[in-house]
C-alpha positions in Angstrom: -76.3 -89.7 126.5 -74.0 -88.0 129.1 -74.1 -90.7 131.4 -72.8 -93.1 129.0 -70.6 -91.0 126.7 -69.6 -87.8 128.6 -66.6 -87.0 130.4 -67.8 -88.3 133.9 -69.1 -92.0 132.4 -67.6 -95.1 133.6 -65.8 -95.5 130.2 -64.7 -91.9 130.1 -63.2 -92.3 133.6 -61.6 -95.4 132.6 -60.3 -94.2 129.4 -58.6 -91.6 131.2 -56.9 -93.9 133.2 -55.3 -95.4 129.9 -57.9 -98.4 129.4 -60.0 -97.4 126.4 -63.7 -98.5 126.9 -66.8 -98.6 124.8 -69.0 -96.4 125.3 -66.9 -93.5 126.4 -66.4 -90.0 125.1 -63.7 -91.4 122.8 -65.6 -94.6 121.6 -69.5 -93.7 121.7 -70.3 -97.0 120.2 -69.2 -100.3 119.3 -68.7 -99.8 115.4 -69.7 -102.4 113.3 -69.5 -104.6 116.3 -72.6 -105.6 118.6 -73.0 -104.6 122.3 -72.9 -107.8 124.2 -76.5 -109.4 124.5 -76.1 -110.3 128.3 -77.0 -108.1 131.2 -79.4 -110.6 133.1 -78.0 -109.5 136.6 -77.8 -105.6 135.8 -81.4 -106.0 134.3 -82.7 -108.0 137.2 -81.3 -106.9 140.1 -80.5 -103.4 138.9 -82.4 -100.0 139.8 -83.7 -99.4 136.1 -87.2 -100.4 137.1 -87.2 -99.2 140.4 -84.5 -101.6 142.4 -82.7 -99.8 145.2 -79.4 -101.2 143.9 -77.6 -99.8 141.1 -75.3 -102.0 139.1 -73.3 -102.0 135.9 -72.0 -104.6 133.8 -68.1 -104.7 132.9 -67.1 -107.1 130.2 -62.7 -106.8 130.2 -60.8 -108.3 127.7 -58.1 -111.0 128.9 -54.9 -110.2 127.1 -53.6 -106.7 128.7 -56.4 -106.8 131.5 -56.6 -109.9 133.0 -53.8 -111.9 131.7 -51.1 -111.2 134.5 -51.0 -110.3 138.4 -49.7 -106.9 137.3 -52.2 -106.2 134.8 -54.9 -107.1 137.1 -53.6 -105.0 139.7 -53.4 -101.8 137.2 -56.7 -102.5 136.2 -58.0 -103.0 139.4 -56.6 -99.6 140.6 -57.7 -97.7 137.6 -61.3 -99.2 138.1 -61.6 -98.2 141.8 -60.3 -94.5 140.9 -62.9 -94.6 138.0 -65.3 -95.5 140.5 -64.5 -92.7 143.1 -64.9 -90.3 140.7 -68.2 -91.9 139.2 -69.9 -92.2 142.5 -70.1 -88.3 143.5 -70.9 -87.2 140.0 -73.8 -89.8 139.2 -74.9 -90.3 142.7 -74.2 -87.0 144.5 -72.3 -88.5 147.3 -68.8 -90.3 147.6 -67.9 -93.9 147.1 -68.8 -95.9 150.2 -71.3 -93.4 152.3 
């Protein structure tokens, strides 16, 4: 549960940078909406079943996140910062090593 909704969860790290996310500590579930049913690449190539590569699937809104160059830049910076915090918390080493 902490991996998905704790303070070091990717969604919580994004929310702390101004981009609310589901799941996160603030929004632990999508409410009455279902989660996306995709995730083939994450399941097929990720480490869930013993693979060597971990992966996450990120679904982002168009409006406010991808609709302008400035919004894409702001989200990219926040995502990079969140991943820099996420890697030591969950992999025990900094990103890029």
